DSSP file (Angstrom, degrees, kcal/mol; ACC not computed):
  #  RESIDUE AA STRUCTURE BP1 BP2  ACC     N-H-->O    O-->H-N    N-H-->O    O-->H-N    TCO  KAPPA ALPHA  PHI   PSI    X-CA   Y-CA   Z-CA
    1    1 A X              0   0    0      0, 0.0     5,-0.2     0, 0.0     2,-0.1   0.000 360.0 360.0 360.0 133.0    9.9   83.8 -104.0
    2    2 A X    >   -     0   0    0      3,-0.4     3,-1.1    17,-0.2     5,-0.1  -0.339 360.0-101.6 -85.6 170.8    9.5   87.5 -104.2
    3    3 A X  T 3  S+     0   0    0      1,-0.2    -1,-0.1    -2,-0.1     3,-0.0   0.811 122.9  43.3 -60.3 -30.1   11.8   89.9 -106.0
    4    4 A X  T 3  S-     0   0    0      2,-0.1    17,-1.9    16,-0.0     2,-0.3   0.392 130.5 -61.2 -99.9   1.2   13.4   90.9 -102.7
    5    5 A X  E <  S-A   20   0A   0     -3,-1.1    -3,-0.4    15,-0.3     2,-0.2  -0.922  82.9 -23.0 158.7-134.7   13.8   87.4 -101.0
    6    6 A X  E     -A   19   0A   0     13,-1.4    13,-3.1    15,-0.3     2,-0.3  -0.678  45.6-143.4-113.3 167.0   11.4   84.7 -100.0
    7    7 A X  E     -A   18   0A   0    111,-0.5   111,-3.1    -2,-0.2     2,-0.4  -0.946   3.6-157.3-128.4 151.2    7.7   84.6  -99.1
    8    8 A X  E     -AB  17 117A   0      9,-2.2     9,-3.0    -2,-0.3     2,-0.4  -0.995  15.0-167.7-128.2 137.6    5.8   82.5  -96.5
    9    9 A X  E     -A   16   0A   0    107,-2.3     7,-0.2    -2,-0.4     5,-0.0  -0.946  21.8-120.3-127.4 142.4    2.1   81.8  -96.9
   10   10 A X    >   -     0   0    0      5,-2.0     3,-0.9    -2,-0.4    89,-0.0  -0.268  45.8 -96.5 -70.4 170.6   -0.6   80.4  -94.6
   11   11 A X  T 3  S+     0   0    0      1,-0.3    -1,-0.1    81,-0.1    85,-0.0   0.863 125.1  42.0 -62.6 -36.6   -2.3   77.3  -95.9
   12   12 A X  T 3  S-     0   0    0      1,-0.0    -1,-0.3     3,-0.0    -2,-0.0   0.495 109.6-121.5 -92.7  -1.1   -5.3   79.1  -97.5
   13   13 A X  S <  S+     0   0    0     -3,-0.9    -2,-0.1     2,-0.2    -1,-0.0   0.498  80.6 114.0  86.7   1.2   -3.1   81.9  -99.0
   14   14 A X  S    S+     0   0    0      1,-0.1     2,-0.5    58,-0.1    61,-0.1   0.768  71.7  55.5 -83.7 -23.2   -4.7   84.9  -97.2
   15   15 A X        +     0   0    0     60,-0.1    -5,-2.0    57,-0.1     2,-0.4  -0.930  67.0 178.8-111.0 124.7   -1.7   85.8  -95.1
   16   16 A X  E     -AC   9  71A   0     55,-2.3    54,-1.8    -2,-0.5    55,-1.4  -0.990  10.8-163.4-129.7 128.1    1.7   86.4  -96.9
   17   17 A X  E     -AC   8  69A   0     -9,-3.0    -9,-2.2    -2,-0.4     2,-0.4  -0.857   8.9-153.0-101.7 143.0    5.0   87.3  -95.2
   18   18 A X  E     -AC   7  68A   0     50,-2.9    50,-1.9    -2,-0.4     2,-0.5  -0.983   8.1-167.0-116.9 129.7    7.8   88.8  -97.3
   19   19 A X  E     -AC   6  67A   0    -13,-3.1   -13,-1.4    -2,-0.4     2,-0.4  -0.962   8.8-148.5-117.1 127.8   11.4   88.3  -96.2
   20   20 A X  E     -A    5   0A   0     46,-2.8   -15,-0.3    -2,-0.5   -16,-0.0  -0.748  57.5  -7.4 -96.1 143.7   14.3   90.3  -97.7
   21   21 A X  S    S-     0   0    0    -17,-1.9   -15,-0.3    -2,-0.4     2,-0.2  -0.074 102.8 -35.4  73.1-173.1   17.8   88.9  -98.1
   22   22 A X        -     0   0    0      1,-0.1    -2,-0.1   -17,-0.1     2,-0.0  -0.514  66.4-105.4 -85.3 149.8   19.2   85.7  -96.7
   23   23 A X        -     0   0    0     -2,-0.2    39,-0.2     1,-0.1     3,-0.1  -0.346  19.7-124.9 -69.4 156.8   18.1   84.3  -93.4
   24   24 A X  S    S-     0   0    0     37,-3.0     2,-0.3     1,-0.3    38,-0.2   0.909  87.2 -22.4 -65.5 -41.0   20.4   84.5  -90.3
   25   25 A X  E     -D   61   0B   0     36,-0.9    36,-2.5     2,-0.1     2,-0.5  -0.987  50.5-134.5-165.2 156.8   20.1   80.8  -89.9
   26   26 A X  E     +D   60   0B   0     -2,-0.3    99,-3.1    34,-0.2   100,-0.7  -0.984  46.1 152.2-121.2 116.0   17.9   77.7  -90.7
   27   27 A X  E     -De  59 126B   0     32,-1.9    32,-3.0    -2,-0.5     2,-0.4  -0.918  42.0-131.6-141.9 162.1   17.5   75.5  -87.7
   28   28 A X  E     -De  58 127B   0     98,-1.6   100,-3.1    -2,-0.3     2,-0.4  -0.978  24.2-156.6-116.9 135.2   15.3   73.0  -85.9
   29   29 A X  E     -De  57 128B   0     28,-2.8    28,-2.5    -2,-0.4   100,-0.2  -0.889  19.0-179.9-115.0 140.0   14.6   73.5  -82.2
   30   30 A X        +     0   0    0     98,-1.7    99,-0.1    -2,-0.4    -1,-0.1   0.130  34.4 139.9-120.2  16.0   13.5   70.9  -79.7
   31   31 A X     >  -     0   0    0     97,-0.2     4,-2.1     1,-0.1     5,-0.2  -0.176  66.0-112.7 -60.8 155.7   13.2   73.0  -76.6
   32   32 A X  H  > S+     0   0    0      1,-0.2     4,-2.8     2,-0.2     5,-0.2   0.886 117.2  53.6 -59.3 -37.8   10.3   72.3  -74.3
   33   33 A X  H  > S+     0   0    0      2,-0.2     4,-3.0     1,-0.2     5,-0.2   0.923 107.6  49.2 -62.6 -43.9    8.7   75.7  -75.2
   34   34 A X  H  > S+     0   0    0      2,-0.2     4,-2.3     1,-0.2    -1,-0.2   0.900 113.0  48.7 -63.3 -39.5    8.8   75.0  -78.9
   35   35 A X  H  X S+     0   0    0     -4,-2.1     4,-2.1     2,-0.2    -2,-0.2   0.937 113.9  44.6 -60.3 -49.6    7.3   71.6  -78.3
   36   36 A X  H  X S+     0   0    0     -4,-2.8     4,-2.3     2,-0.2    -2,-0.2   0.876 113.4  51.6 -66.2 -37.2    4.5   73.1  -76.1
   37   37 A X  H  X S+     0   0    0     -4,-3.0     4,-2.6     2,-0.2     5,-0.2   0.900 109.7  50.2 -64.4 -41.5    3.9   76.0  -78.6
   38   38 A X  H  X S+     0   0    0     -4,-2.3     4,-3.0    -5,-0.2     5,-0.2   0.924 110.6  48.3 -63.3 -43.5    3.6   73.4  -81.4
   39   39 A X  H  X S+     0   0    0     -4,-2.1     4,-1.4     2,-0.2    -2,-0.2   0.901 110.1  53.5 -62.7 -41.2    1.1   71.4  -79.4
   40   40 A X  H  < S+     0   0    0     -4,-2.3     4,-0.2     2,-0.2    -2,-0.2   0.940 114.9  39.8 -56.2 -50.2   -0.8   74.7  -78.7
   41   41 A X  H >< S+     0   0    0     -4,-2.6     3,-1.8     1,-0.2    -2,-0.2   0.922 111.7  55.1 -69.3 -42.2   -1.1   75.6  -82.3
   42   42 A X  H 3< S+     0   0    0     -4,-3.0     5,-0.3     1,-0.3    -1,-0.2   0.746 100.7  62.3 -65.4 -21.7   -1.7   72.0  -83.6
   43   43 A X  T 3< S+     0   0    0     -4,-1.4    -1,-0.3    -5,-0.2    -2,-0.2   0.550  82.5 103.0 -80.8  -5.8   -4.8   71.8  -81.1
   44   44 A X  S X  S-     0   0    0     -3,-1.8     3,-1.9    -4,-0.2    -3,-0.0  -0.507  93.8 -81.8 -74.5 147.2   -6.5   74.7  -83.0
   45   45 A X  T 3  S-     0   0    0      1,-0.3    -1,-0.1    -2,-0.2    -2,-0.1  -0.195 108.5  -9.6 -52.7 129.7   -9.3   73.7  -85.4
   46   46 A X  T 3  S+     0   0    0      1,-0.2    -1,-0.3    -3,-0.1     2,-0.1   0.682  91.7 165.2  55.4  23.0   -7.9   72.5  -88.8
   47   47 A X    <   -     0   0    0     -3,-1.9    -1,-0.2    -5,-0.3    50,-0.2  -0.420  35.3-124.5 -70.6 139.1   -4.4   73.6  -87.9
   48   48 A X        -     0   0    0     48,-0.4    50,-0.2    47,-0.3    -4,-0.1  -0.490  42.4 -80.0 -76.3 156.7   -1.6   72.3  -90.1
   49   49 A X        -     0   0    0      1,-0.1    49,-0.1    -2,-0.1    -1,-0.1  -0.189  40.6-178.2 -54.2 146.8    1.3   70.4  -88.5
   50   50 A X        +     0   0    0    -12,-0.1     8,-0.4    -3,-0.1    65,-0.2   0.700  59.7  71.7-111.5 -42.5    4.0   72.5  -86.8
   51   51 A X  S    S-     0   0    0      6,-0.1     6,-0.2   -13,-0.1     2,-0.1  -0.432  80.0-120.7 -79.4 151.7    6.4   69.9  -85.6
   52   52 A X    >   -     0   0    0      4,-3.9     3,-2.1    -2,-0.1    -2,-0.1  -0.394  41.1 -95.3 -74.5 165.1    8.7   67.8  -87.8
   53   53 A X  T 3  S+     0   0    0      1,-0.3    -1,-0.1     2,-0.1    -2,-0.1   0.777 126.9  54.9 -54.5 -28.4    8.2   64.0  -87.6
   54   54 A X  T 3  S-     0   0    0      2,-0.1    81,-0.5    86,-0.1    -1,-0.3   0.417 124.0-101.7 -88.4  -0.5   11.1   63.9  -85.0
   55   55 A X  S <  S+     0   0    0     -3,-2.1     2,-0.2     1,-0.4    -2,-0.1   0.382  82.7 122.3  98.0  -0.9    9.4   66.4  -82.7
   56   56 A X        -     0   0    0     77,-0.1    -4,-3.9    -5,-0.0     2,-0.5  -0.516  56.5-134.3 -89.9 162.3   11.5   69.5  -83.6
   57   57 A X  E     -D   29   0B   0    -28,-2.5   -28,-2.8    -6,-0.2     2,-0.3  -0.982  19.9-143.3-117.6 121.7   10.2   72.7  -85.0
   58   58 A X  E     +D   28   0B   0     -2,-0.5    56,-2.5    -8,-0.4    57,-0.4  -0.699  23.3 176.0 -93.2 136.5   12.1   74.2  -88.0
   59   59 A X  E     -DF  27 113B   0    -32,-3.0   -32,-1.9    -2,-0.3     2,-0.5  -0.918  30.7-144.2-132.3 155.1   12.6   77.9  -88.4
   60   60 A X  E     -DF  26 112B   0     52,-2.3    52,-2.6    -2,-0.3     2,-0.4  -0.992  29.5-144.6-111.7 117.6   14.3   80.4  -90.7
   61   61 A X  E     +DF  25 111B   0    -36,-2.5   -37,-3.0    -2,-0.5   -36,-0.9  -0.685  24.2 175.8 -82.1 128.9   15.5   83.2  -88.5
   62   62 A X  E     - F   0 110B   0     48,-2.9    48,-2.6    -2,-0.4     2,-0.1  -0.938  38.1 -98.2-129.3 153.9   15.4   86.7  -90.1
   63   63 A X  E >   - F   0 109B   0     -2,-0.3     3,-2.1    46,-0.2    46,-0.3  -0.481  35.8-122.2 -63.6 141.8   16.1   90.1  -88.8
   64   64 A X  G >  S+     0   0    0     44,-2.9     3,-1.4     1,-0.3    -1,-0.1   0.849 111.3  59.4 -57.4 -34.8   12.9   91.9  -87.7
   65   65 A X  G 3  S+     0   0    0     43,-0.4    -1,-0.3     1,-0.2    44,-0.1   0.486 102.2  54.2 -76.3   0.9   13.6   94.7  -90.2
   66   66 A X  G <  S+     0   0    0     -3,-2.1   -46,-2.8   -47,-0.0     2,-0.4   0.287  96.2  74.1-115.9   9.1   13.6   92.3  -93.0
   67   67 A X  E <   +C   19   0A   0     -3,-1.4     2,-0.3   -48,-0.2   -48,-0.2  -0.979  52.8 163.5-122.8 132.0   10.2   90.6  -92.5
   68   68 A X  E     -C   18   0A   0    -50,-1.9   -50,-2.9    -2,-0.4     2,-0.8  -0.994  40.2-118.4-144.3 152.1    6.9   92.3  -93.2
   69   69 A X  E     +C   17   0A   0     -2,-0.3   -52,-0.3   -52,-0.2     4,-0.2  -0.820  29.2 178.8 -89.7 113.6    3.3   91.1  -93.7
   70   70 A X  E     +     0   0A   0    -54,-1.8     2,-0.3    -2,-0.8   -53,-0.2   0.610  67.8  21.3 -89.8 -14.1    2.4   92.0  -97.2
   71   71 A X  E    S+C   16   0A   0    -55,-1.4   -55,-2.3     1,-0.0    -1,-0.2  -0.965 119.3  14.7-155.9 133.4   -1.1   90.5  -97.1
   72   72 A X    >   +     0   0    0     -2,-0.3     3,-2.3   -57,-0.2     4,-0.3   0.720  59.2 152.8  82.6  23.7   -3.6   89.6  -94.4
   73   73 A X  G >  S+     0   0    0      1,-0.3     3,-1.9     2,-0.2   -58,-0.1   0.868  71.9  62.7 -52.8 -37.8   -2.0   91.5  -91.4
   74   74 A X  G 3  S+     0   0    0      1,-0.3    -1,-0.3    18,-0.0   -59,-0.1   0.661  98.3  58.1 -64.0 -14.9   -5.5   91.7  -89.8
   75   75 A X  G <  S+     0   0    0     -3,-2.3    18,-3.4   -61,-0.1     2,-0.4   0.434  78.8 108.2 -91.3  -3.1   -5.6   88.0  -89.7
   76   76 A X  E <   -G   92   0B   0     -3,-1.9     2,-0.4    -4,-0.3    16,-0.2  -0.631  47.0-174.6 -84.5 133.2   -2.5   87.5  -87.6
   77   77 A X  E     -G   91   0B   0     14,-2.6    14,-2.7    -2,-0.4     2,-0.4  -0.993  16.7-135.7-132.6 133.6   -3.1   86.4  -84.0
   78   78 A X  E     -G   90   0B   0     -2,-0.4     2,-0.4    12,-0.2    12,-0.2  -0.736  17.2-169.6 -89.6 131.5   -0.5   86.1  -81.2
   79   79 A X  E     -G   89   0B   0     10,-2.3    10,-2.7    -2,-0.4     2,-0.4  -0.955   2.3-168.7-118.1 142.0   -0.5   83.1  -78.9
   80   80 A X        -     0   0    0     -2,-0.4     3,-0.1     8,-0.2     8,-0.1  -0.946  26.3-143.3-127.4 151.0    1.6   82.8  -75.7
   81   81 A X  S    S+     0   0    0     -2,-0.4     2,-0.3     6,-0.4    -1,-0.1   0.867  96.8  18.0 -76.2 -36.9    2.3   79.8  -73.5
   82   82 A X  S >  S-     0   0    0      5,-0.2     3,-1.9    -3,-0.1    -1,-0.3  -0.983  79.2-124.0-133.6 142.0    2.2   82.2  -70.5
   83   83 A X  T 3  S+     0   0    0     -2,-0.3    -1,-0.1     1,-0.3    -2,-0.0   0.810 111.9  48.0 -58.2 -29.3    0.7   85.6  -70.2
   84   84 A X  T 3  S+     0   0    0     -3,-0.0    -1,-0.3    -4,-0.0     2,-0.1   0.318  85.7 118.2 -90.6   6.4    3.9   87.1  -69.0
   85   85 A X    <   -     0   0    0     -3,-1.9    18,-0.0     1,-0.1    19,-0.0  -0.491  56.6-151.0 -76.4 144.5    6.1   85.5  -71.7
   86   86 A X  S    S+     0   0    0     -2,-0.1    18,-2.9    17,-0.1     2,-0.4   0.597  76.3  90.2 -85.3 -13.7    7.9   87.7  -74.2
   87   87 A X  E     - H   0 103B   0     16,-0.2     2,-0.4    17,-0.1    -6,-0.4  -0.690  56.3-178.4 -84.0 131.0    7.7   84.9  -76.8
   88   88 A X  E     - H   0 102B   0     14,-2.5    14,-2.8    -2,-0.4     2,-0.6  -0.996  20.8-147.6-131.0 139.7    4.7   84.9  -79.0
   89   89 A X  E     -GH  79 101B   0    -10,-2.7   -10,-2.3    -2,-0.4     2,-0.5  -0.926  21.2-150.1-101.7 118.9    3.7   82.4  -81.7
   90   90 A X  E     -GH  78 100B   0     10,-3.3     9,-3.0    -2,-0.6    10,-1.6  -0.807  17.3-178.1 -99.4 123.7    1.9   84.2  -84.5
   91   91 A X  E     -GH  77  98B   0    -14,-2.7   -14,-2.6    -2,-0.5     2,-0.7  -0.790  34.9-111.6-115.7 160.5   -0.8   82.3  -86.5
   92   92 A X  E >>> -GH  76  97B   0      5,-2.6     4,-1.9    -2,-0.3     3,-1.1  -0.851  25.5-155.1 -85.9 111.7   -3.0   83.1  -89.4
   93   93 A X  T 345S+     0   0    0    -18,-3.4    -1,-0.1    -2,-0.7   -17,-0.1   0.657  85.8  70.6 -69.9 -14.5   -6.4   83.1  -87.8
   94   94 A X  T 345S+     0   0    0    -19,-0.2    -1,-0.2     1,-0.2   -18,-0.1   0.863 127.5   0.2 -66.3 -37.1   -8.1   82.3  -91.3
   95   95 A X  T <45S-     0   0    0     -3,-1.1   -47,-0.3     2,-0.1    -2,-0.2   0.271  97.8-113.0-138.1   9.3   -6.7   78.7  -91.3
   96   96 A X  T  <5 +     0   0    0     -4,-1.9     2,-0.5     1,-0.2   -48,-0.4   0.861  56.8 163.4  53.7  42.0   -4.7   78.5  -88.1
   97   97 A X  E   < -H   92   0B   0     -5,-1.0    -5,-2.6   -50,-0.2     2,-0.4  -0.780  42.7-121.7 -88.7 129.6   -1.4   78.2  -89.9
   98   98 A X  E     +H   91   0B   0     -2,-0.5    -7,-0.2    -7,-0.2    18,-0.1  -0.578  38.0 171.6 -66.6 124.2    1.7   78.9  -87.7
   99   99 A X  E     -     0   0B   0     -9,-3.0    14,-1.7     1,-0.4     2,-0.3   0.842  50.9 -22.7-106.3 -50.2    3.5   81.8  -89.4
  100  100 A X  E     -HI  90 112B   0    -10,-1.6   -10,-3.3    12,-0.3     2,-0.5  -0.993  46.2-122.8-161.0 163.2    6.3   83.0  -87.2
  101  101 A X  E     +HI  89 111B   0     10,-2.9    10,-2.8    -2,-0.3   -12,-0.2  -0.961  40.8 170.4-111.6 118.5    7.7   83.2  -83.7
  102  102 A X  E     -H   88   0B   0    -14,-2.8   -14,-2.5    -2,-0.5     2,-0.4  -0.625  23.9-127.1-124.8-178.1    8.4   86.7  -82.4
  103  103 A X  E     -H   87   0B   0    -16,-0.2   -16,-0.2    -2,-0.2   -17,-0.1  -0.987   8.5-152.2-138.3 143.7    9.3   88.5  -79.2
  104  104 A X  S    S+     0   0    0    -18,-2.9   -17,-0.1    -2,-0.4     2,-0.1   0.443  83.0  67.6 -89.0  -1.8    7.8   91.4  -77.3
  105  105 A X  S    S-     0   0    0    -19,-0.3    -2,-0.1     1,-0.0     0, 0.0  -0.163 110.4 -68.6-106.2-155.0   11.2   92.3  -75.9
  106  106 A X  S    S+     0   0    0     -2,-0.1    -2,-0.0     2,-0.1    -1,-0.0   0.341  79.9 131.4 -83.8   9.2   14.4   93.7  -77.5
  107  107 A X        -     0   0    0      1,-0.1    -4,-0.2     2,-0.0     0, 0.0  -0.340  49.2-149.4 -58.9 143.1   15.3   90.6  -79.5
  108  108 A X        +     0   0    0     50,-0.1   -44,-2.9   -44,-0.0   -43,-0.4   0.251  65.6  64.6-105.2  13.4   16.0   91.8  -83.1
  109  109 A X  E     -F   63   0B   0    -46,-0.3     2,-0.3   -45,-0.1   -46,-0.2  -0.883  58.0-151.7-131.5 165.9   14.9   88.7  -85.0
  110  110 A X  E     -F   62   0B   0    -48,-2.6   -48,-2.9    -2,-0.3     2,-0.7  -0.947  18.5-132.3-129.4 153.9   11.8   86.6  -85.8
  111  111 A X  E     -FI  61 101B   0    -10,-2.8   -10,-2.9    -2,-0.3     2,-0.4  -0.928  18.1-154.8-109.9 110.0   11.7   82.9  -86.6
  112  112 A X  E     -FI  60 100B   0    -52,-2.6   -52,-2.3    -2,-0.7   -12,-0.3  -0.717  29.7-107.5 -83.0 131.0    9.6   82.1  -89.6
  113  113 A X  E >>  -F   59   0B   0    -14,-1.7     3,-1.8    -2,-0.4     4,-0.7  -0.391  22.3-138.0 -65.8 124.8    8.1   78.6  -89.6
  114  114 A X  G >4 S+     0   0    0    -56,-2.5     3,-1.4     1,-0.3    -1,-0.2   0.862  99.7  60.7 -49.3 -43.0   10.0   76.5  -92.2
  115  115 A X  G 34 S+     0   0    0    -57,-0.4    -1,-0.3     1,-0.3   -56,-0.1   0.746 101.9  53.9 -60.1 -26.2    6.8   74.8  -93.4
  116  116 A X  G <4 S+     0   0    0     -3,-1.8  -107,-2.3   -17,-0.1     2,-0.3   0.633  85.0 100.9 -85.3 -14.9    5.3   78.1  -94.4
  117  117 A X  B <<  -B    8   0A   0     -3,-1.4  -109,-0.3    -4,-0.7     2,-0.2  -0.544  62.4-143.5 -83.7 136.3    8.1   79.3  -96.7
  118  118 A X        +     0   0    0   -111,-3.1  -111,-0.5    -2,-0.3     2,-0.2  -0.632  54.6   7.5 -95.5 149.8    7.7   79.0 -100.4
  119  119 A X  S    S+     0   0    0     -2,-0.2     2,-1.5  -113,-0.1  -113,-0.1  -0.485 116.0   0.6  88.5-153.7   10.4   78.1 -103.0
  120  120 A X  S    S-     0   0    0     -2,-0.2     2,-0.4     3,-0.0    -2,-0.1  -0.591  74.3-166.4 -78.7  87.6   14.0   76.9 -102.5
  121  121 A X        -     0   0    0     -2,-1.5    -2,-0.1    -4,-0.2   -95,-0.0  -0.633  25.3-109.5 -82.2 131.8   14.1   76.9  -98.8
  122  122 A X        -     0   0    0     -2,-0.4    -1,-0.1     1,-0.1     3,-0.1  -0.269  39.8-109.3 -57.4 142.6   17.6   76.6  -97.2
  123  123 A X        -     0   0    0      1,-0.1     2,-0.2     2,-0.0   -97,-0.2  -0.306  42.0 -83.4 -69.7 157.6   18.2   73.2  -95.6
  124  124 A X        -     0   0    0      1,-0.2   -97,-0.2   -99,-0.1    -1,-0.1  -0.464  39.4-166.5 -61.3 127.5   18.4   72.9  -91.8
  125  125 A X        -     0   0    0    -99,-3.1    20,-0.5     1,-0.3     2,-0.3   0.826  65.0 -12.2 -84.1 -38.0   22.0   73.7  -90.7
  126  126 A X  E     -ej  27 145B   0   -100,-0.7   -98,-1.6    18,-0.2     2,-0.4  -0.986  57.5-123.4-160.9 157.7   21.7   72.4  -87.2
  127  127 A X  E     -ej  28 146B   0     18,-3.0    20,-2.2    -2,-0.3     2,-0.3  -0.933  32.4-164.0-108.5 135.5   19.4   71.1  -84.5
  128  128 A X  E     +e   29   0B   0   -100,-3.1   -98,-1.7    -2,-0.4    22,-0.2  -0.826  61.6  23.5-123.0 162.2   19.4   72.8  -81.1
  129  129 A X    >   +     0   0    0     20,-1.8     3,-1.9    -2,-0.3    19,-0.3   0.818  66.1 159.0  56.3  37.0   18.2   72.0  -77.7
  130  130 A X  G >   +     0   0    0     17,-2.8     3,-2.1     1,-0.3    18,-0.2   0.631  56.5  82.2 -66.3 -13.3   18.3   68.3  -78.5
  131  131 A X  G 3  S+     0   0    0     17,-0.7    -1,-0.3     1,-0.3    17,-0.1   0.732  95.4  48.3 -62.8 -18.7   18.4   67.5  -74.8
  132  132 A X  G <  S+     0   0    0     -3,-1.9    -1,-0.3    16,-0.2    -2,-0.2   0.339  81.1 132.0 -97.6   3.5   14.6   68.0  -75.0
  133  133 A X    <   -     0   0    0     -3,-2.1     3,-0.4     1,-0.1   -78,-0.1  -0.374  57.1-138.0 -64.2 130.2   14.2   65.8  -78.0
  134  134 A X  S    S+     0   0    0    -80,-0.3     2,-0.3     1,-0.3    -1,-0.1   0.876  89.2  12.8 -56.1 -45.4   11.3   63.4  -77.5
  135  135 A X  S    S-     0   0    0    -81,-0.5    -1,-0.3     2,-0.1     2,-0.2  -0.820  78.1-138.7-137.8  95.1   13.0   60.4  -79.0
  136  136 A X        +     0   0    0     -3,-0.4     2,-0.3    -2,-0.3    -5,-0.0  -0.343  34.6 162.2 -56.8 116.3   16.7   60.6  -79.7
  137  137 A X    >   -     0   0    0     -2,-0.2     3,-1.6     1,-0.1     4,-0.2  -0.769  17.5-178.2-141.1  90.2   17.2   58.9  -83.1
  138  138 A X  G >  S+     0   0    0     -2,-0.3     3,-1.4     1,-0.3     5,-0.4   0.750  78.0  69.6 -63.9 -22.3   20.5   59.8  -84.6
  139  139 A X  G 3  S+     0   0    0      1,-0.3     3,-0.5     2,-0.1    -1,-0.3   0.786  96.8  53.6 -69.8 -21.5   19.7   57.8  -87.8
  140  140 A X  G <  S+     0   0    0     -3,-1.6    -1,-0.3     1,-0.2    -2,-0.2   0.384  84.4  87.0 -92.6   7.2   17.0   60.3  -88.8
  141  141 A X  S X  S-     0   0    0     -3,-1.4     3,-1.7    -4,-0.2    -1,-0.2   0.689  81.1-141.8 -80.7 -15.5   19.2   63.4  -88.6
  142  142 A X  T 3   -     0   0    0     -3,-0.5     3,-0.1    -4,-0.3    -3,-0.1   0.794  69.8 -57.8  60.9  26.8   20.6   63.2  -92.2
  143  143 A X  T 3  S+     0   0    0     -5,-0.4     2,-0.5     1,-0.3    -1,-0.3   0.497  98.3 143.6  81.8   3.5   24.0   64.2  -91.0
  144  144 A X    <   -     0   0    0     -3,-1.7    -1,-0.3     1,-0.1   -18,-0.2  -0.687  53.1-119.2 -80.0 124.4   22.7   67.5  -89.5
  145  145 A X  E     -j  126   0B   0    -20,-0.5   -18,-3.0    -2,-0.5     2,-0.4  -0.260  26.0-152.7 -67.3 146.9   24.6   68.3  -86.4
  146  146 A X  E     -j  127   0B   0    -20,-0.2     2,-0.4   -17,-0.0   -18,-0.2  -0.909   6.4-163.9-121.1 147.8   22.7   68.5  -83.0
  147  147 A X        -     0   0    0    -20,-2.2   -17,-2.8    -2,-0.4   -16,-0.2  -0.981  23.7-137.0-130.2 140.7   23.5   70.5  -79.9
  148  148 A X  S    S+     0   0    0     -2,-0.4   -17,-0.7   -19,-0.3   -16,-0.2   0.786  92.8   5.7 -66.3 -27.2   22.1   70.0  -76.4
  149  149 A X  S    S-     0   0    0    -20,-0.2   -20,-1.8   -19,-0.1     2,-0.6  -0.210 116.7 -38.3-125.9-142.3   21.8   73.8  -76.1
  150  150 A X        -     0   0    0    -22,-0.2    -2,-0.1    -2,-0.1   -22,-0.1  -0.827  62.8-127.1 -96.8 122.0   22.4   76.8  -78.3
  151  151 A X    >>  -     0   0    0     -2,-0.6     4,-1.7     1,-0.1     3,-0.9  -0.297  15.5-120.1 -70.1 151.4   25.4   76.3  -80.6
  152  152 A X  H 3> S+     0   0    0      1,-0.2     4,-2.9     2,-0.2     5,-0.2   0.851 111.6  59.7 -59.1 -32.8   28.1   79.0  -80.7
  153  153 A X  H 3> S+     0   0    0      2,-0.2     4,-2.4     1,-0.2    -1,-0.2   0.835 103.2  53.0 -67.1 -27.6   27.6   79.7  -84.4
  154  154 A X  H <> S+     0   0    0     -3,-0.9     4,-2.6     2,-0.2     5,-0.2   0.958 110.7  46.0 -64.3 -52.0   23.9   80.6  -83.6
  155  155 A X  H  X S+     0   0    0     -4,-1.7     4,-2.5     1,-0.2    -2,-0.2   0.923 113.6  49.8 -57.2 -46.0   25.0   83.1  -81.0
  156  156 A X  H  X S+     0   0    0     -4,-2.9     4,-3.1     1,-0.2    -1,-0.2   0.938 111.8  47.3 -56.3 -48.5   27.7   84.5  -83.4
  157  157 A X  H  X S+     0   0    0     -4,-2.4     4,-2.3     2,-0.2    -1,-0.2   0.884 111.9  50.1 -66.6 -36.2   25.3   84.9  -86.3
  158  158 A X  H  X S+     0   0    0     -4,-2.6     4,-2.0     2,-0.2    -1,-0.2   0.930 113.4  46.3 -60.9 -47.2   22.7   86.6  -84.1
  159  159 A X  H  X S+     0   0    0     -4,-2.5     4,-2.2    -5,-0.2    -2,-0.2   0.919 112.4  49.9 -62.4 -46.4   25.3   89.0  -82.7
  160  160 A X  H  X S+     0   0    0     -4,-3.1     4,-2.1     1,-0.2    -1,-0.2   0.882 110.5  50.8 -61.2 -40.5   26.6   89.7  -86.3
  161  161 A X  H  X S+     0   0    0     -4,-2.3     4,-1.2    -5,-0.2    -1,-0.2   0.869 108.6  52.1 -66.0 -36.0   23.1   90.4  -87.6
  162  162 A X  H  < S+     0   0    0     -4,-2.0     4,-0.5     1,-0.2     3,-0.4   0.932 111.4  45.9 -66.5 -43.9   22.5   92.8  -84.7
  163  163 A X  H >< S+     0   0    0     -4,-2.2     3,-1.3     1,-0.2     4,-0.3   0.868 107.4  58.2 -67.4 -33.9   25.7   94.7  -85.5
  164  164 A X  H >< S+     0   0    0     -4,-2.1     3,-1.5     1,-0.3    -1,-0.2   0.824  96.0  64.9 -63.7 -30.0   24.8   94.8  -89.2
  165  165 A X  T 3< S+     0   0    0     -4,-1.2    -1,-0.3    -3,-0.4    -2,-0.2   0.734  91.2  64.5 -68.3 -20.2   21.6   96.5  -88.3
  166  166 A X  T <  S+     0   0    0     -3,-1.3     2,-0.5    -4,-0.5    -1,-0.3   0.646  95.8  66.0 -75.3 -13.4   23.6   99.5  -87.1
  167  167 A X  S <  S-     0   0    0     -3,-1.5     2,-0.1    -4,-0.3    -1,-0.0  -0.923  90.1-119.3-114.2 128.6   24.9  100.2  -90.6
  168  168 A X        -     0   0    0     -2,-0.5     2,-0.2     1,-0.1    -2,-0.1  -0.390  28.4-118.7 -69.9 144.5   22.5  101.3  -93.4
  169  169 A X              0   0    0      1,-0.1    -1,-0.1    -4,-0.1    -4,-0.0  -0.534 360.0 360.0 -78.5 145.6   22.1   99.0  -96.4
  170  170 A X              0   0    0     -2,-0.2    -1,-0.1     0, 0.0    -2,-0.0   0.394 360.0 360.0-109.4 360.0   23.1  100.3  -99.8
């Protein structure tokens, strides 16, 4: 953990992200794009796992203005499922570690891969897009609620974080 928040590191330690403040949310996504993106990254040479054992991908969502690459920026490489997609999965090319999911459009947040975050990582608050979950197994959820789509509290928190960006921090 850094003085200003949390850090995320690639497996070999050459790439470090620094996140300030608390994340918007900690969630696991099961959408077909997250599953395909995880397979794309996991197929890279010596890549660390991206998916959870149940097929979901866990993220900590942060405002874009609260995430920076403090080391190894030149090693970050963007991967896309489709050339025209606004969604990019960013890996550390030194060890093919998934670092974050970002967007080329006006979205104001990035999703840092849960497995890369160091220290006391907030637990998963909910599972989303579970209608795409490969094997529905409610016994393995640990009491974490699941939603077939995007839960209202996610939409609310994203909206609230966007509004908060309009006001300077003190």
